[in-house]
C-alpha positions, 0 to 999 in steps of 0.5 A: 284557028292555029294549031297552037292557039288555045280555044275559047272555052265553052260556057259550060266549061267555064261554069264547071270551072267556077263551080270547083272554085271552092275546092281550089280555095280549100287546097290554098287553105290547107297548105297555109295551115300546114305551113308548106310554103316555108320549107320551100323558101330555099328552093326545090324540096322533095314531097317526102321532106314536105310531108315530114315537115308538114306531118301529113300523108305524102301521097295526099300532099303530092296530089294537092300540090300538083293541083296548085301547080296548075293554079300557079302556086308551085312548080314541079321539076322533072325529079318531082321536087316542088318550088315556090312561085312568086304567087305561092311565095305570098303563103310564106310566114315571113313574107312582107306581102304575106297572105298566110293568115288570111288563107287560114282565117277566111277559109277557116270552118266558121267562115267556110260555113258562113259563105255556104249559108249565103242562101239564108242571108238572101232570104232573111237579110241577116248575116248567116254567120250569127245564125250558124254560130249564135254570135257575132264575128267579134263575140265568136273570136273573143270566145275562141282565142285561137282563131281570134289570134289568127284573125289579129295577125291577119289584120296586122299583115293586111294593114302592113300590106296597105299602110305604105299606100295610105301614108303616101297618099295622105299628108298626116303632117299637120295632125296633132292627135290622130285617134285610130278607131278600131285600130286593131293592133295598131299597125296603121297608126304606127306606120303614121306616127314613124312617117310623121314624128310630130304626130301623137296617137291614140289606139282604140279598139276592143279591150280584148284586141288592144290587150295584145297591142304591147308591141306598140306600147312597148315600142319606140312609139310608146311616149307618143301613143296611148292604147285604150280599149272600149266600144265605138258603138258606145263612145270614142276617146276624146282629144283627137283633131282627126279620127281615122276609121280604117276598114271598119265601115265595111263591117257595119250596117248603115245604122251602126255606121252612123253611130260610130261617125256620130261618136267621133263627130261629137268628140272632135273640134270644129276643124276636125277631120274624120278619115274613113278608109274602106274598100270602095265599090266602083260606080259601074258593073265592071270586074273588081275584087271589092265585089267579093269583099262586099259579099263576104261582109254581108254574110259575116258582119251584115256589113257592106262595101259602098260606092262613093255616093253611099258614103256621101249619103252616110256622111250627110245623114250625120252632119258631115261633108264629104270634102274629098275622096283619095285613091290609094295603090291598094283596094282602100280609098280615103274619104275625108269628112269635115263638120257641115257648117250652117 
């Protein structure tokens, strides 16, 4: 081994690092809540100025930022001034690839406690979130509108990150009316409508979610987009020839996922299509970020990420044929389902 080479850590050292991962994640959550990345947007900033802007203790903030220097979110110069790295810049509120709201929500107290109760889910198979909070995630967010607003902003910024990949990967040009089932605040539907001026859209989600979709209704797309509230487990709007279900099935058990698919199937015409857009698990056991997403869905919603075989079986169960799978340059895949013919 040369004097400059880095030794491979012992298994115990690597395990010790893994066991402290939650501390690192909480540091990221804290600086996201405090909005530390925003005053750093224009370059180096002193710890004194950052502490004033964040309204927190200077020494404590410095220790957290120095920890995150080692993680790669910030750099510190010889004068003790901090600067954002490209990684840290994803926590800026105004960044196109902002993950600030994701960092605030995923590590919020209710979600932190949910992950901490993973053992409860392993023993009972029930999502630990419900056991802890006596409500589903969406019921809890409806009763706690401040966190619900964070979640909705998280969903919108996440959609903005994925939308270009989706509209580039799939040709929506022949669609007449696209129904976005569980479409949140409409970011994905808006991306499709702006790319394809001949397409009309229906944005459908829970009433309390679409109530905040005024930006879409009031925008240049108002004449081509209807916004309606309801529960996809009861029914979905009629009138679409394509039903898009983006990052919804991952929230659902197989039985609920089948209900959603059947509701879409019952309203679409014979030549209609259902597009399930979801993070899909790889067929093998290699490293992939969707494995951790799968665990989060298990404890939070009782849902799951699925393999292609899982989706094929799910489609078969309701009378759909999985016509094709389209990869995107995001964690999502587009699974196109068509009605089975006799």
